[in-house]
BAMI-922806 format. One record per atom (N, C-alpha, C): residue in one letter; x, y, z. Coordinates in steps of 0.02 Angstrom, whole numbers, plus 50000, padded with zeros to 5 digits. Each point is the difference from the previous one (the first is absolute). Example, Ala and Ser with C-alpha at 12.3 -4.5 7.8 and 13.67 -1.06 7.14 Angstrom:
2
A506604971650390;A499555005950000;A500455006050000;S499825005349964;S500425005950003;S499615005550037;
//
This chain:
508
M482414999850242;M500574996849980;M500585005549981;F500575000550014;F500595003949976;F500464997849995;V500344999049946;V500644997649958;V500075003949973;P500905001250016;P500475003849979;P499954998949922;L500105006749966;L500174999549931;L500785001149987;T500574993749984;T500665000949988;T500144996249924;I500415002249990;I500344996649934;I499934992649998;R500334997450067;R499934992649983;R499314997849995;D499635002749998;D499314996249953;D500184997749934;H500405005349950;H499904999749940;H500554994349982;L500624997550035;L500314996050007;L499794991550012;E499575001350063;E499684995350027;E499484997549938;R499515004149976;R499384998649938;R500734996549946;A500345003249967;A500294996549947;A500364994950014;R500054997250061;R500344992350016;R499654995350014;L499305003850025;L499364994350010;L499744999249954;V499615003449950;V499765000249935;V500384998949930;Y500545003350018;Y500394997949922;Y500774997950012;G500054996550060;G500594996950020;G500404997449937;N499584995749966;N500484995949939;N499925002549926;R499995007649983;R499805003849953;R500805003749989;V500355000249939;V500525004950009;V499925006149989;G500265002350069;G499665006750027;G500405009549958;V500874994950011;V500565005149980;V500434997549946;F500135003849953;F500465000949942;F500575003350011;D500584998550041;D500455005350015;D500265002149922;E500465006050010;E500525001749941;E500444994249988;P499834998749928;P500714997449996;P500785002549975;D500045006450001;D500495002849973;D500115006350043;Q500404996550047;Q500135006450054;Q500894997850031;P500205003950058;P500664997450023;P500054994950047;A499384998250029;A500044995350052;A499534993249971;E500154995850027;E499844993249969;E499015000049998;P499674999649953;P499205002850033;P500044991650030;L499295003350013;L499674992550061;L499594997949948;P499984992150020;P499734997349931;P499235002150024;E499464996249939;E499345003049993;E499784995950089;L499515003950016;L499844998950082;L499275000549974;T499504993850039;T499395000650004;T499875002550067;Y499265002349994;Y499895004950067;Y500204996650052;G500004992150027;G500224998650036;G500554999350034;Q500535000249929;Q500735001550015;Q500185005950016;F499395005349966;F500265006150017;F499965002050082;A499554997250027;A499655000850063;A500514999050048;D500394992649976;D500354999250050;D500665002749984;K500205004549954;K500625002549992;K499945006150033;A499435003049998;A499685008550043;A500134996750094;K499834994150016;K499994997150073;K500694999250017;A500494997349936;A500494999850028;A500635004850019;M499855005749941;M500275006550016;M499745003350075;A499544996450018;A499655003950059;A500314997750051;K500074994150014;K500674995350023;K500725001950008;G500205003149939;G500645002849983;G500065005850058;F499505004549985;F500315007150016;F499824998350083;E499734994950025;E499834999950066;E500764998250025;E500394994549978;E500664996050017;E500325006249994;L499775005649955;L500515004449993;L500005003650062;G499595000150042;G499905004050069;G499675005249977;V499505001649961;V499535005549963;V499454999850032;A499765003550050;A499414997350043;A499295001949968;Q499434998450011;Q499195001249977;Q499985008350018;G500155004849926;G499905005850019;G500675003949970;G500384995550008;G500795003149958;G499905000749922;R500395005049987;R500205000649922;R500454996949956;V499744995649920;V500284998449989;V499965001649904;A500705003449995;A499815004849916;A500474995649956;L499825001349933;L499994997749925;L500165003349976;V500344999849941;V500405006349945;V499864993149928;S499734998649977;S499984997249926;S499515003249968;Q500214996149940;Q499675000049946;Q499354993650011;N499475001349943;N499524994450023;N500364993550003;A499934994650039;A500094991650015;A499494998350018;S500094993449997;S499364996050058;S500365000350059;R500645000150017;R500135000650067;R499785005550056;M499765005849930;M499695005750041;M499255000750015;L499734995349952;L499264999750031;L500124994150054;A500374995650023;A500024996050057;A500165005750043;F500525004149988;F500015004250051;F499285004050031;L499575003049958;L499445002850021;L499654996750040;F500024993849986;F499474996250080;F500704998150032;G500394998549988;G500524995250057;G500155005450063;T499865008949968;T500105001350061;T499455001350046;A499645003249963;A499325002150032;A499374994950016;A500114996349977;A499334993550012;A500354995650080;W500495002050005;W500064997450066;W500325005250051;G499845007149986;G500045003750071;G500515004749980;R500655000649926;R500545004850003;R499465005849962;V500635005749996;V499835004649928;V500375000249950;G499734998649935;G500504999049966;G500155008249973;V500745001149974;V500195007849977;V500084997149907;P499565001049953;P500155000149940;P500395005349965;I500645001849975;I500115007049992;I500335000049924;N499885005249971;N499965002049933;N500894999149951;F500004993649993;F500545000049956;F500435003749969;R499655006949980;R500305005549969;R500415003450031;L499875000350055;L500245003750058;L500664999750019;N500485004849991;N500675000150040;N500144999150055;R500734999050015;R500144995850070;R499895003750071;E500155007149984;E499745004850046;E499084999749998;E499804999149974;E498985000650022;E500034993050027;I500244995249963;I499964991550026;I500205001850080;S500735001450022;S500085001050066;S499725004550034;Y499395002649974;Y499745005950046;Y499174995650017;I499894996949956;I499294994750007;I500454995350057;L500374995949988;L500174996850045;L499975001650079;N500395005850018;N500025002050046;N499595003450038;H499475003249955;H499325003550015;H499644994050034;S499974996049943;S499304992850017;S500284995150053;G500665001450008;G500344995350057;G499974991849979;A500124999349949;A500114995249962;A500454994650036;E500064993650021;E500634995750019;E500194996649916;V499704997349971;V500094995649941;V499995004949946;L500394999849961;L500205000949939;L500094994749952;L499354999849944;L500114994849957;L500145003749921;V500434999949957;V500355003149932;V500014996949934;D499825001849969;D499904997349912;D500894997550009;P500164994649968;P500485000049980;P500535004849973;E499725003349933;E500235006849986;E500155005850026;L499825001150055;L499945004750029;L500414997050092;R500274995050014;R500494999350038;R500655002950023;E500405000849947;E500585004449995;E499775007950014;S499555002949980;S499735006650009;S499735002350075;L499834993850031;L499675000350071;L500404999550042;E500464993549988;E500224998750074;E500395003050034;G500025000350062;G500155004050047;G499565004150043;L499474999549982;L499365003050019;L500134999850074;N499485003550035;N499955000150084;N499454992749989;V500014995350015;V499624995150011;V500114993850034;R499654996350039;R500264994950038;R500074996049951;H499654996549947;H500124995149972;H500035001449903;F500594999749974;F499595003049926;F500194991549985;L499454999649928;L499984994149976;L499865002349936;T500384994749957;T499794999949929;T499684995749992;L499255002449939;L499584995049971;L500174995049962;G500054992950027;G500164995349933;G500194994550081;A500464997849964;A500264992950033;A500155001850075;E500365006150027;E500045004650056;E499564998850040;S499615003449981;S499154999150033;S499824996450009;D499814994449963;D499694993849998;D500384996050024;S500414998950041;S500594997550042;S499735001650065;I499915006750042;I499935002150043;I499185001550034;L499535001249915;L499385002450040;L499654994249976;F500014994849963;F499494996349985;F499974991850046;R499915001550072;R499974995650062;R499614996650008;E500144992550022;E499224998050008;E499725000250073;G499394995549998;G499725002650076;G499695005650006;E499474999150044;E499505007549992;E500205004750048;P500015005249972;P500085007150031;P499585002250051;S500035002950057;S499855000750066;S499025002049981;P499744996850018;P499175002849998;P500115009550023;W499665001449957;W499955010150016;W499175001749974;E499825001150070;E499465005050004;E499595004649953;L499584996549955;L499765002949953;L499675007850006;D500155006249993;D499865006950001;D499935003349940;E499405001449972;E499945003049931;E500455007850009;D499845002550055;D500275006150001;D500825002050016;A500254992950007;A500895000949988;A500225000749936;T500435003750015;T500455003449923;T500084993249961;A500044999049941;A500274996149960;A500494999749956;T499885006449963;T500835001649958;T499925008650018;I500365002450000;I500525006349987;I500165002949946;N499805003949958;N500144999749920;N500185006949992;Y500445003649989;Y500385006449987;Y499935003149946;T499585006449992;T499895001649963;T500375008150005;S500315002449937;S500235005849990;S499655007250027;G499375001249998;G499765003150028;G500205008649999;T499725003950024;T500205008649972;T500995000350020;T500184997150055;T500455003650025;T500644995049985;A500525000650025;A500714998949965;A500174990650039;R499574999850024;R500004995250055;R499214995350001;P500014993849971;P499694994950003;P499604999950051;K499254998750004;K499514998550052;K499884992450014;G500004994050038;G499874994850002;G499264999250002;V499554997949952;V499104999950014;V500044992250031;E499625001150070;E499884995750018;E499294995549988;M500084994349971;M499464995249974;M499764993050058;T499405002850020;T499854994150051;T499724992949955;H499814995150045;H499694995349948;H499325000849988;R499645004150053;R499585002749963;R499765002949924;M500765004350013;M499885005749936;M500034995449928;L500624995150018;L500104994249953;L499574996149950;W499434998050085;W499334995049975;W499695003749956;T499665005650026;T499445003649968;T500195002249924;N500665002049987;N500215001849932;N500084994049971;A500254995450026;A500084994649948;A499374998449997;A499544997650019;A499244998449995;A499665004049962;I499915007650005;I499675003949946;I500404999049955;F500885002749975;F500074999149950;F500024993849939;G499834994650041;G500004993849952;G499545000049985;W499275003750040;W499514997449997;W499775005149915;Q500235006050024;Q499635006049935;Q500654998649945;T500414995550004;T500204998349947;T499904992449982;G499734996350022;G499634991849968;G500394996850003;V500505000150076;V500474994149974;V499504992050022;S500264996849976;S499964993050006;S500524995749984;D499814991850038;D500404995849981;D500224999149918;R499745002149956;R500004998549918;R500405005849986;D500205004550040;D500575003749976;D500724997250009;V500505005049955;V500694996950020;V500285006849988;Y500355003650049;Y500085006450026;Y500994999849975;L500145005449982;L500765001449955;L500065008250050;H500454997450049;H500435006050053;H500405005149960;T499605003949925;T500415004850002;T500005006650026;L499685000250050;L500365005950082;L500294995950041;P500355005550017;P500694999550056;P499604998150060;M500174994150044;M499674996550028;M500065005050088;F500605005449986;F500005004150068;F499575005749985;H499505002249970;H499615004349968;H499454998150053;C499925002950064;C499455000050036;C499884990649997;N500394995350004;N500004992749990;N499584999349943;G500195000549944;G499695000449933;G499345002150003;W499935006150012;W499175001750036;W499494995850028;G500344995350029;G499504995050037;G500004993349956;M500064999949937;M499904996049954;M500094990950020;P500725000550023;P500154995850027;P499674994150061;F499685003450038;F499564995950045;F499335000549961;A499645002849986;A499394997049962;A500134996049948;L500545000549974;L500084992949929;L500254993950045;T500395000750058;T499984993450025;T499264996050060;A499885006250026;A499304995549998;A499564997549968;M499705002049934;M499924998749930;M500304993449950;G500634997150034;G500354998249963;G500384998549931;V499895007449993;V500325002449937;V500704999249998;P500194996749914;P500764998849990;P500295006850019;Q500745000350028;Q500215006449981;Q500574997749975;V500095005749959;V500764999849924;V500435005850037;V500374998050016;V500535005550029;V500415002849942;L499975006149989;L500495003049949;L500545005850022;R500554998150000;R500505005950023;R499865004049986;K500135004849938;K500165004649955;K499645000549951;V499635005450004;V499535002649943;V500284997449941;D499674999749960;D500274998649928;D499414999149945;G499775002449963;G499365000749964;G499974993049963;H500714998649967;H499844992549947;H499964995150042;E500334999350075;E499984996050049;E499244997550029;I499945007550015;I499244997450004;I499324999549973;L500185002049922;L499534994649981;L500174993149972;K500684997049996;K500054994450004;K499794995550049;R500065005850059;R499914994150083;R499085001749997;I499625003049965;I499284999250015;I499894994849948;E500334998949944;E499894992849931;E500254995050052;D500565000050035;D500214992250024;D499484998250068;H499735004150012;H499604999150075;H499365000850005;G499765003649945;G499415000649993;G499765006850047;V500305004650011;V500085003450052;V499385005149994;T499385001650037;T499535003249986;T499835007550037;L500855001850056;L499675003350047;L500615003450006;M500135008450001;M500755003250028;M499805006450027;C500435002850021;C499915005850030;C500695003949984;G500065006049991;G500565006050004;G500105006949992;A500285004649974;A500145004949985;A499825000849939;P499705006349967;P499955002249930;P500674998949953;A500574999050048;A500684998749965;A500074992149959;V499734995850064;V499794993749944;V499674999349959;V499325003750004;V499535000949941;V500354999049944;A500515006649991;A500395004249947;A500244993149976;A500614996150060;A500344996349980;A499534995949949;I499594996750028;I499464993149968;I499965002949929;L499525005849999;L500115002249926;L500465001749935;D500465002650044;D500594999649942;D500204992949981;A500044994650039;A500064992950008;A499604996849932;A499225000250029;A499704999549940;A499845001149929;N500365005949981;N500155002749923;N500414995849983;E500504996750021;E500224994649980;E499974993150018;W499434999050011;W499794993350030;W499674995949924;E500384994349994;E499804997649938;E499504994550030;G499315000749968;G499444995050008;G499645002650039;P499384998250028;P499695003250049;P500075003150060;I499625005250014;I500355001150097;I499804995350030;P500694998750062;P499704995150036;P499515004450046;G499444994950032;G499545002750034;G499405003549991;A500064999949953;A499395006849933;A499234991850033;G499685010050032;G499214997150010;G500034993550059;R500635001550036;R499994995250087;R500415005850048;T500335002949969;T500435002650044;T499795006050027;R500265002450066;R499475008550030;R500695002450033;I500385006049999;I500735002450039;I499545007250026;V500274999250059;V499625003750061;V500605005149994;V499955006149996;V500445006150007;V499985005250029;A500485001050047;A500025007050039;A500815002850000;G499835005250048;G500805004249997;G499985006049968;A499675001549941;A499745004649983;A499714999149940;P499315004049989;P499604997649936;P500315003649944;P499984994249965;P500224998349923;P499505005849970;P500225000249924;P499855005149941;P499274995549998;T499695003749973;T499344994149984;T500014996649910;S500565002649971;S500374997249946;S500094991750022;I500505001850047;I500224992350032;I499444995250011;I499525004450040;I499514992850021;I499534997449956;E500145005349948;E499384999349942;E500674991249960;R500365001649985;R500384996849968;R500104991750018;V500045002950073;V500054992650045;V499134994749985;E499515003250006;E499474998549983;E499864998749927;T500275002249948;T499864997549936;T500694997249950;E500675003050026;E500534993349963;E499954997050043;L500115000350074;L500094992450023;L499494996550022;N499265001750006;N499584996850018;N500094996350049;W500165006050072;W500084999250065;W499335002550007;E499894999950078;E499495003550026;E500755005850048;F499595005450000;F500425005050049;F499645001950058;I500355000650052;I499835000050064;I500435005850033;Q499465005250022;Q500655005650045;Q499835000250053;I500645001550062;I499545001250066;I500415006450013;Y499855001950070;Y500475005250023;Y499914998650069;G500525000250039;G500244999550059;G500715002950031;L500214999150054;L500795001850040;L500114993750028;T500655000450008;T500244994050061;T499575001650058;E500035004050023;E499575003150050;E499264998050021;T499834997649947;T499354997449982;T499804992849956;A500654996350023;A500134991849975;A499984996849942;P499705001849943;P499875009349964;P499305000349987;L499554995550021;L499355002349952;L499535006150028;L499935003449963;L499425005550021;L499474998949943;T500275001249935;T499555000549946;T500064995549947;M499514997449955;M499944995949922;M499935001849981;S500185001349924;S499695000849950;S500034995849954;R499284995049968;R500154992749977;R499285001949953;G500054996849937;G499595001349960;G499254996250011;R499555004649998;R499304998250026;R499524998049940;S499324996350003;S499644996849952;S499895006249965;E499725006450041;E499855007249971;E500314999049942;W500754999950004;W500365002349950;W500194997149939;D499704991950009;D500184997349939;D499955002149914;E499485004850000;E499965000949931;E500165007649973;L500525002050060;L500215005549977;L500665000149951;S500355005149976;S500744998849961;S500234999350038;S500654998849958;S500554996650055;S500445006250036;K499835005849936;K500215006750053;K499745003750043;E499174997150012;E499605002050044;E500064997650078;R500064991649975;R500204996350069;R500675001450018;A500505002349949;A500805001850044;A499895006250042;K499475004849992;K500055005150006;K499694999050081;L499664996250024;L499634997350035;L500324996250057;L500484995249970;L500444994850053;L500555006349999;G500185004949975;G500615005250019;G499795004050064;R499504996550018;R499825005850073;R500274994850073;A500245002050055;A500214995550020;A499624995550050;G499405000749988;G499494994950011;G499355003250073;A499714993750004;A499205003650046;A500484995250064;P499755001650056;P500104996950067;P500064992149986;A500514997750051;A500004993550000;A499534998050058;L499864992550024;L499414999450044;L500395002650068;G499565002350047;G500275002550064;G500415005750011;V500215002749931;V500255007749994;V499535005749993;N500225003650051;N499625007850000;N500455004849961;L499775003949961;L500385005949979;L499785005149993;Q500565006150007;Q499485007150009;Q500615004449993;V499885005749963;V500285004349977;V500065005750034;T500625004550030;T499825005050033;T500085007349969;D499865005450035;D499775004549970;D500595002349960;D500404999950009;D500825001049973;D500234994849950;G499454992349981;G500074997549936;G500414993750034;E500174998550057;E500324994750013;E499574994950007;I500264993049967;I499584992750014;I500234996650087;C499514998250025;C499814998550063;C499854993750004;A500244995950038;A499574992849998;A500024996150063;R499324996750008;R500124994350058;R499764995149973;S500444993450049;S499764994049962;S500314995250051;N499954993950004;N500374994250042;N500754999250001;H500225003249932;H500754997149973;H500085007450000;V500085005150033;V500365003850034;V500434999750025;L500815002650003;L500445000350044;L499835000950067;K500384994350050;K500005000150074;K500305005750014;G500505003749966;G500625003850006;G500484999749987;Y500415006049985;Y500814997649983;Y500284999050043;W500534994650001;W500454997550046;W500565004750023;E499685001350089;E500465004150010;E500185009350012;Q499225000749950;Q500045007949983;Q499335000850024;P499735002650064;P499265001050011;P499775007049978;E500455004749975;E499835004849977;E499714999949939;A500654995949944;A499724999649948;A499244996549991;T499854995150044;T499334996049999;T499415006650021;D500265001550050;D499385008550020;D499915003249940;E500425002749983;E500025003049922;E499574996049949;A500164994349989;A499544997849937;A499434995650021;I499614999850073;I499484997650010;I499845005650041;Q499505004949992;Q499715004150035;Q499075000150000;A499704998150049;A499445002550010;A499744990749968;G500184995150003;G500084992649980;G499824998949909;W500485006449982;W500055000649941;W500754998549984;F500214997149937;F500794998349967;F499855006149960;H500615003649995;H499955003949952;H500554998749953;T499775000749924;T500404994549955;T500505005549971;G499965006449999;G500375004249966;G500225002049939;D499264996049972;D499964999749920;D499385005250003;G499935006049950;G499435003349970;G499594996349946;G499365001150019;G499634996949924;G499105002450032;Y499664997849956;Y499264999650015;Y499754993549999;I499344999350024;I499514996049984;I499524999649975;D499714998549939;D499635001649950;D499314998850013;E499364999649966;E499464999550006;E499794990850017;Q500534996849958;Q499584993250011;Q500424997350051;N500665004550055;N500144997250069;N500634998349959;Y500414999149946;Y500755000749995;Y500425005249983;V500434997150050;V500605002550008;V500495001449948;T500135006349990;T500675003849935;T500445002650049;I500834998449981;I500395002550047;I500225004949942;A500105007650031;A500255006549958;A500575001550004;D500254999450065;D500645003150043;D500174996250065;R500735000950007;R500184997750057;R500175006550046;K499785000550048;K500035004550050;K500625000150054;K500244992249982;K500634999950029;K500604999849948;D500565002250049;D500684999449944;D500164994449966;V499514996749966;V500264991849966;V499874999849939;I500684997049955;I499724997749962;I500034992649967;I499464998349984;I500004992149977;I500334998049928;S500464997549973;S500484997449946;S499974993750018;G499704997149936;G500094993149979;G499684996450065;G499455001350050;G499714997250062;G500405001050047;E500545004850014;E500385001250047;E500105007350030;N499844999850081;N499895007150015;N500805003950004;V499955004949987;V500595004750018;V499815005150026;S500375001450049;S499995007450039;S500605004749951;S499525004749986;S500295005849959;S500335004850061;I499974997150062;I500255005450035;I500634997450030;E500114992349988;E500744997350025;E500055000349922;V499985000749949;V500675001249928;V500005007550011;E499565004650022;E500205006649996;E500715000950049;D500014995750060;D500335000750046;D500674996149987;V500074996449955;V500674998049963;V500125004349961;L499595003849946;L500305004649945;L500245006850050;F499845001350032;F499995005250080;F500885000550018;S500094994150012;S500554998450021;S500745000049942;H499655001949956;H500485001349927;H500225005650020;E500865003749999;E500245004950013;E499815005749953;Q499744996749919;Q499795007749964;Q499425000150002;V499594995950028;V499095000750013;V499845005250033;T499615005749981;T499695004650057;T499424998550034;E499544998049956;E499074998750001;E500104993249946;V499284997750016;V500014992849981;V499025000349987;A499954996049968;A499244999650020;A499864991349938;V499784996250040;V499854992149972;V499354999649971;I499594999149950;I499484998449976;I499974993549961;G499454998550002;G499794993149975;G499685003049910;V500084997149957;V500045002649934;V499624993449960;P499555002049947;P499764995249969;P500274994549948;D499954994050017;D500354993949964;D499764996049970;E500044997649928;E499554994949985;E500024993250026;K500614999050011;K500194993350027;K500044999650080;W500315004250033;W500014999250064;W499455002550049;G499505003149961;G499475006250044;G500225005749988;E500594999550069;E500325009149982;E500584995850024;T500455005649986;T500795000250037;T500275004650007;V500555002250031;V500335002550057;V500285006249961;K499935006650008;K500375006449963;K499935003850046;A500665004450005;A500245002750048;A500295006449944;L499785006950042;L499965006849968;L500575001050084;V500475004449951;V500625001050046;V500215006849975;V500275003250046;V500355007750007;V500584999650021;T500614999149962;T500775000850019;T500275005849993;Q500715000350032;Q500445004450033;Q500534999649960;G499934994049944;G500774999749974;G499974994749959;E500414997249949;E499864995449929;E499844994450030;V499374996249993;V500064992750011;V499504997549935;S500044992949993;S499604999049949;S499584995350015;E499464997949967;E499404995350033;E500414993749989;E500374998749970;E500154992750007;E500394999850078;E500385005250013;E500355000450068;E499544999050040;L499605003449990;L499524999650078;L499534994550005;I499764995649938;I499744994850002;I500414993750029;D500644999549979;D500574996650035;D500165001250050;Y499935005150039;Y500145002450067;Y499384997050044;C499335001549967;C499584994650025;C500044994650014;R500344995449944;R499744994749987;R500604996650071;G500375004050012;G500484998050064;G499774999450051;K499455002650001;K499735001750070;K499064997750023;L499844999449937;L499324997649997;L499924993449963;A499474994650035;A499824995449948;A499845002149929;H500044996549936;H500275001949953;H499215002749977;Y499414997650021;Y499415001649981;Y499805006150004;K500355002550065;K499865005750039;K500185007149959;C500684999049955;C500215003549956;C499755004349962;P499945007249997;P499905003749948;P500054997249938;T499594999549938;T500174995249935;T500185009049946;S499805004350014;S500325006449978;S499855007550055;I500415004749980;I500205005950041;I499925005649964;E499765003950019;E499905005549975;E500245006950030;F500315004649960;F500225006950034;F499735003250012;R500025004850052;R499435005150003;R500495006350025;D499655005449991;D500495008550032;D499494999150070;E499424997350004;E499565001150057;E499514994750002;L499894999250059;L499254994750016;L499635005450032;A499204996749968;A499445004350022;A499914999250081;R499725004750033;R499984998350077;R499505005250038;T499704998650046;T499475004050025;T500395006050053;A499485004150020;A500505006450028;A500364998050064;T499974994550020;T500154997050051;T500524996449981;G500224999049937;G500524995849973;G499854992049991;K499564998850018;K499624991449982;K500095000049934;L500264994049959;L500044998649943;L499064997949951;Q499975003949972;Q499284996849969;Q500214994749959;K499834994850016;K500054992249956;K499595002349937;Y499385001850031;Y499564999449960;Y500035002149934;K500265006649991;K500065003249967;K500844996649949;L500334998650034;L500394997349966;L500144993649975;R499434997250021;R499754993149972;R499655001849922;A499415005650016;A499485001549942;A500404999249924;P500555003549975;P500005000449947;P500104992549951;Y500414994450062;Y500094993749960;Y499344996749988;W499575002050053;W499274994949993;W499605004949950;E500165004649970;E499395003649961;E499934995049950;G499214999449988;G499444994949960;G500054994150034;H500104999550070;H499574995650045;H499685001150056;D499554995750002;D499365004350040;D500184996750074;K500514999249990;K500324997450091;K500565001550008;Q500435000950052;Q500615002050012;Q500474991550030;V499504995250000;V500464993049992;V499954995449930;N500374995949999;N499904997449917;N500074992350039;
//
């Protein structure tokens, strides 16, 4: 017997098994009217109603629907309301600027754009057939009664297209199939120990490869999901206390915000002894890992992966063999990217690049066959990350072969930033690199050669006018020349080296 694996399975199990359990708590402080607390039965009805709404708008199965929003219950419904009935969701990073979002809409061929009320004014007029503001407007149009047209289940159909910055100025659309999402959710949920006794806090943006696949795993297991719109350390601790949160995911910057808030928290730290936090985006310093386990008394779990891998490739989680080790020794072991997840095969090329095979590696880049062929060679996905596999089969990320900086969990193409800076009339040469930062993991630094007078502040402001703010340099250093090879190629490794002195790897 063959039964296709689709994300409809997760929604249907939640409805059948946990239909009367409150499954979704919306963010109370948002510009739209929050949705009420929803049981999983009600949530499944919302997703189905949304599918009916897209159908009545004329979006055929296989058609693309885009959404730009901070975390919200409606965004959760969108993840199921599109793909579970055969349409393709395109969740977009709300931090991108108008031009970048316009490119994604045109490239994906999205027919509908759902936008957060805070973004409506800045995004109005974009080239899309239906422009809807999340809240009363979208609810009245999309939440329709009746049964959506049946969809012939296909696990190899594209479920979502998730755009990643990559190494070029234009983002690439990662096609995630139902099979990809299903296997990633199953393995991620299993290896993090997700059960119906958990309570999850959405500290991770849902657009990040669909919340790393956690929404699907959580829904299938009937886990109550608490929506958090904006990361705030004190508010995170409060929600943990109020809802009994046991699990969350996020970038190292989220961890830093929580630790800062914990220093000012009066009384016992919420979640002590029961909460686990899954961290990815960049490996945090071992001192941070140690503080999570000693000051918060939470379990620290680290994973490594990419949007292209849905994302789970490796997981570093405490083992019974480590129980008697000191906190410093445990933190050092947990600081590795981790051992291969179930069903993931890894190898390191002769030049030190990590390559992967699994059931949840991307189908391809949307309408970019050349990029797909470059990324997947001889059945292996090339991550663009340099590293090594130790004698225990644990992976350590040591460098990025791709020209990507990861700051606060967001990918920044150094080439894109260089192009903007180079367009300034006073800039004659530029190299953009990532430098270590305690809070963000890495920050963007530009090394520039100029032909006239221009200040650091002027160049940063110039970038802010053309790029999403998280992509802009936080510092600029003026140089007389930049290190290059005999053929004129920038030697990024040499340029980065002084800033990473004292680190055992050139990622943070």
